[in-house]
Structure formats: C-alpha cells, structure tokens
N, C-alpha and C positions, 0 to 999 in steps of 0.2 A: 512124710520124708520132708525135711528140710536143709534148704541150699541158702549159704550166705549169699545174698547180693555183692557184686563189688562194691570196693571201697569209693569208687568213682560214681556209684550212685547215690553213695549216703547224703548228698545234699543236694540230688538233680530230681525233684517233685515231676510226676506226670505231667505233662502241658496245661498251662491252666483253660486253653478251649476247647482241653480233649475232657476233659472233667465237666467241663460247664456244658457242653454238646449230650453228655451223658444226663445230667441234671434236668437241660433240656425235653428230651427223649421221653422221659417219668414224668412230669410233669404234661406234656403233651397224650399220652396215656391215659389221664386222669381231668382233663377236662377242656377247657381251650384254649386251642393253637397257641403257643408262645409267639411273638414275634420278633424274629432274629435280626438285630441290626449289632450288631458284636462284630463278625468276622468279616473283612475284605476279600471275599471270595467273589469277583465279579459275576453278576446272573446274563450279561449279554451273552450271546456269540461272539466266538471270532472272527476273522475276516473269510468270506465265503469263499475265497481260493486259495486258504488254507485247508478249510474241511473238505475241499473238493483233493485237493493234490492227497491229501491224508488218506480217503477210500479208495485214489484211483491206487495207490504205492500200495496200499495193501491187498489189493489183489494180484499183485504181482509174486510167484511162487519164490523168484530167488533174493526178496526181499525180509527174509526173515531170518537172516542167519548171523550171528557174535557180529558187532562193530568196532571199528577202532577206538583206542581209549582216550584217543583227543579229538572224535569227533571227524564224520566227513568231510570233504575239502568246497562242499556245495556252501555248507551251514558255515564254514569258516570265513570263507569270502564274502557271504554276505552278512556276515558280524564287521566282518573288517569296513564294507562299503558302505552297511547303516553308520556303524560310527565317523566315518568321515563325511558324511551326510549331513547327518545330525547333533554332531558335536566336535567336528575339523578336527576328528584324532586321527592320525594315519597308525596302524595295528596293522605288523608283520600278519599273514592270515596264518601262516604256517609255525609260527615261533612263539605270538603272542595274544593267543587266545585260544582259550580251551573250553569248549561245550560243556554244559552242566547238566544233572537232574535236576533242575532247580537250585536257586541262591542258597536258599537255606540248605542244600548239600556242602556249598561251595564254602558256610559260615565253618561246618563244622572240620572241612578238610585242609580249610587253612588253619586254624586251630591245632588238629594234628600234626601237620606238617610245621610246623615253628615253634610251639610251645609244648612243655612238659615241669614237672617237678619243680620247685625253685624258679620259673620263669611268673612277671607279670604282665597282665594285658588289661588297659585303658576301657573301661566298657561304660558307656552313657548313660545316665539316671537322671531322665527318664530315657528308654531304650526299648527296640526289640529285644524277647526276654531269651530267647536264642542266643545271642553274644555272650550271658553270662553262660549259660547252661553249656553253651561248646568249650566256654575256656575252663570250665572247671571239670567239664568229661575227660580234657586233654593231660591235666595233674596240676596244670598252671594256678595262680591266683588271680580272681579277677579285681581290678581298681577301678573304686567307679569314680567317676567326675560328673560334677552336679550341672547340669541344663536346668536356666531360671530363667522364665516368662520375662524378666527385666533385661535380659542379655540377650533376648529372641532368642534363646532356647541354644545360643551357639556357645562352645565352651568358651570358657578361658583362659586364655592359652599363658598368661602372665603368671595367673596362677598356679596354673599345671607347670610352669617352668621349675618354679621356688619348690618345687616337692623334690625327693629322692627316687630319680626315675632312674636309675641304675637295671635292676632287675625287672623294666618295661621290656617286650621284645616289640608289640605291635597294640595298635591306637583302633578301636571298633568307632566309626563314625555314616553318619546316614542322611545325605539330603539331597533332596525335601525329606526332613526330617519324620519320621513315624514316633509317636504319637501326633507332634506336633502340628504338623505339616510348617513349618516351619523352612522357611530358605538360607539357600548360604551361596553366597556371590563369589566372584572372582577373586577379590582382593582377600576375602578370607582364607579360600583356597593356599592363597597363597604364601600368606604368613604361615600355616597349617604346614604346607612342605619345608619349611625353611625351618618351623620346631622339628619336625623330623628328621630333618639332617642335622641340628645340633645334636639331638640326643640320640640320636640312630635308632628311630624307631620306625618300624613298616606302619603305616597305614593303609587301614582296608575300611575303604569306601563301599557303605552298600546302596544303590542308589538305581531302584524300581520305582521310582513316583516321579519322574522326571516329566513324564509326558502326562502328566494329569491335572487336569485345571491347573497349566503351569507354564505361563510362554516364552522363560527364560532357560533354555536345558543347557544343564551345562555338566558334565565330565570333571574330576579331578585330575585326570588324566590329560589334561585339553591346557595344564600349565604347564611352562617349561620346568625341565627338571624335575617332573612328579615320578618317572619310569624309575627314576632312582629311589626311589622309598615307599610307592603306592602299588596298591592294588586297588581294582574296582570291582565289585559284582553288579550285574543287569540281569534284568528278569523278562520273560515274555508273559508271567500272570498278569501282573496290572495291564501292561500299555497294550495286548493283544485279549486281555478277556480270555489267557489260556491257562489259567492257573493248577486247573487238574489234567494240564498236562507235563507239569515237570520235566520245563523248559529253564535253562537260565546259562549264565555263561561268566567265567571270568578274565577279565585281562589285566596286562602289563609284561611286564621283561623278559625278555627269553626265560633266565636263569630262574624267576619267580614261577612261570608257567612248568617248566622243567620240575621244579622240589614240587610246586605240588600234587603233578602228574604221578611223583615218584610215590603216594600218598593214596591216590586217586585209582588207579591201577591195580591198585591191591585190593580193592573195594567195590569196583564195578564190573560188567564186561562191556560197557559201553550202551549208548543209547539206542531204540528202534529206528531201524536205517528211514520209514515213512514218519517218524514224527522230525526228525533232521531236515528230509526233504519240504516238508509245510513247512516247518519254522523259519527255515530259509527261505519262504513266500511272505511271509509274516515280513519280516524286516525289507522288503519289495514293496510295501502299501506306499500309496501316496499321502500326501498332508489331509488330503478329504476325511481319510480315515479318523485321523487325531482331532477333527473339528468336530466331527459329527459325532464320537463319542463322548467328548467334553461337554456338547452343546446338551447331551442326557445329562451327563451330571452337573451342570449348573441348572438345571430347571429342580433337580433332587434336592441340589445343597440348598435351596430357596425355601423349600420344606424344612431340610433341618435345622435352619435359622428359625422360623415358625413354633419347632420344637423347643426349640433353646430356649430362644424366648420364654416360652409358656414354662418349660423348670428353671425361669431366672436365672438361666446360668450367662454369664460372660463370654465372651468369643472375640478371635481378630478373624475377621471377613480376608486379611490379605493371605492367610491360609492354602496353602494347596496340595495336591494327592486326593486320596481315597476315602480321607478322613474327614471328621469334624473334630476339634479338638475344643472344650468350652469348661472353662472356670464354677464349680457348683456354686449354690448361694449359702451363705451363712446357716448357721443352724442344725448342719451334719455332722456329725466327726469327722468321717471322710466320705470319700465318692462311693464305697461296698456298702455305705450304709443307706443310699438314695438309691444305686443301682439293685438292690434286693428289694426293695420296696417299691420298686417299678417295677420288677418282676413279679412279686407278689400280689401284688394290687392290680394289677394293671397287662399285666400276663404279657411284658414285652423286654426283651434284652437289652442291654445297654452296656458296654464295657467300660468297667473302671478304670481308670490310671492308675491306682495302685501296683495293677498287673505289670505295667511297665519300670516299676520303680518308687521309692519315695517322693521323688521330685513331681509323681503325679497322684499323690493320693489325694490331694481336691478337685482333680479334674476328671470329666468323663469322654468317653471316644465314641462316634456314633459312624458307624462307614455307611456308605455312598451305596452299598450294593442293594439296591430293591427300590422298587418302581415306585412311583408316588402314590398311588394309592395305596401301598403297605405304610409309606413316612403319614398318611392322615388317618389312617384307620389310627394307626399311633398316635396321633394328634386326639383322636375321638375317642381313645382308652384311658389316656391319660387323662383327661376333661372327665370322663365320667368315675375314674377311681378319685380323684378329689386328690392330687397330689400336690403336695406344698400347702393343704387347704386345710 
C-alpha cells in the first residue's frame, strides 16, 4: 500500500546528521572505526548533584505521574534565579518561563504557534538547519538572510530594512552563533530590538552556547524593551552536559508564553518530575563548574588548532562555543569534497559547513566533544592518509 506523505514534508528531508550517522555505522561494520568530530553532543558527565538527585527521586513511587504542562514551580523558580544571577534578567517564574523538552522542541512550538501559509520568517544563512525545516513545516516561507565573515557573522540590519518585510512575522537569530562561534554585543542587540519594533517582527533568539568558552554572557532579554518583541530559548544540553536529558526553556513576555503553551499543551503531557527536580539543581551550580568545564574545552581547542593548521584551514581564535569553524584551503570545490576525502581516506567525520546554508559551503565545523586523545589520533590518521598532499 502506498500512502502519500503530507505536502509539508515535500521539501523537508531527514536531518543531515541522522543520515550521516547511519553511513558511519555502516563504515564501522566494515573496517576501521570512524572518529566522529561532527556532532556537538557533550561527552562529559553532568554535575554529580544532578545525577544523584535524579537517582533519588526516581525511587519515589509518587514521582511517576503526569506533570503540569508549564513545568513544576521548583524548576521555574530555579530558571528565574539563574537568569537573574547570570544574565541580570528579571523573569516572573509563573508567567514568563516555560520549561521545554529541549530547545529544539521550542523552535517547532514557536513556528507552529505564530506561522502559517502566507507568512514569512527570516532565517540565518549559515544557521541551525532546524530553523529552516520548522518554518517550512509550519506552512510559512523561510526567507534567508546572509551572514558573512567580513561582517563578523552578524546580520546587516540596514540591508534587511530595505527589503519588503510586510509578511515577515518572526526572525531567527542565534548568538553566540552556531556554526561560526561569533558573538553579539549589547549594542547589536539594542539595534536589533529597534529594528524589530520598527518592522513589527518577533525576534526569536536561540541562546544555548553562552557559557562555553565565552566570558561575556548576554541574554537579549537584558536589553530594555526587549520583551515587547523578543523570545529567548536556552538549554541544559551544552551548559550542563545534559544533551540526552532533553531539557530546555523558553523565556519571554506573559502573553507570548501563554500563546506558545496553547500549542505545546496539545503536543505533550509534561516532563518527568525527577528530571525537572534534577534540572533545578543544575541551575544552582557554582561558578567553579563553568570554569572547570571550560578548562577542558580550552585544552581540546588547542588540539583542534593543530588539526586545522594541518588541513591548511584559516580560522578566528576569538570564536566561542562548542565548535571550531574554519575556512577550507583553495583547491576544493566546497567543504563537502574535503570532508568526504577525510572520511574515505582517514575514517574521520568532520561536518561540512554547507549543511548550515550556502554561506557555509567553504567552511568546516569541528566539535570539541571528544577527548584530547581522539584529536591526537585524528591528526595522526590525516597525516598518514596524506590529506592535502
């Protein structure tokens, strides 16, 4: 029997990393194990108090029921306190915070709440592929805005203002930026809020990387007047090594949170109670946690510099976040050609920048989520395979 898929899936393919992991699994069956430097899935464990809390609370027979759609008070209060302490942002825990099953879920919820056929959404190029697919699944039209290295990977708001933005309802942004690792400052966010008010566009800021190798943590909600036109997503995945736990948060004005909750409450039945209690403990962790985590990433980053130099790539040492973004050397059609050569000859997977948009076609992205010993083995394999030689 053949069943026609919905039109909304006609231009939505299987997620790139889903397909690539299947290919890597096949290669692993037939020979040398592939070393994967592609995906930003932290290999380090969460804080011990988080694990201990989960184990203890799971044993309680009263903790396995359905939960409220907007999260437990303990978690919302912890998020509120964390945003005040780390970002100097005041949030009402009852009305301005919505815990999520990961921030990727939040991207979909926002699009389904506000977008429909005939609407447009501004999507960064390069940028997180989920922004593009979620906009398409909502029935709206994604409108690409280009980010360029010469502009520090920030959008050109003057150029955008010259466009017809009549049908644009939301704009996706993400700083520290993935994949480039570029940062945005308060001056830029202030200009962005003014742009949004002028054109009546809802700014959706995805902010999961602000604690990784970054000394200046900024929330767009710390800008005066931002709640009128902005929502922010944040995540436990990178900051606390809890990617598989699927825990995130949406922050914004009460009316925005209420609107998104109307959609979300029809999609799930609330998060597991022990998970929420454990997450609230993560948010109360001391500064030592972030410093120790970043010390590990700094050492790994030094090995990545060595790897990138071996590949004759160019890169900016000021970038932050969980990845290194680098421009490939001349002589290749694009980064797909280089990364395929590395995979086939050295059995190492590196992400081609083209999966993040056309502006990334000449770049590669390397994850810091591997021990230094793995990076050393990657360097040795590439040397042996005579890549670029």
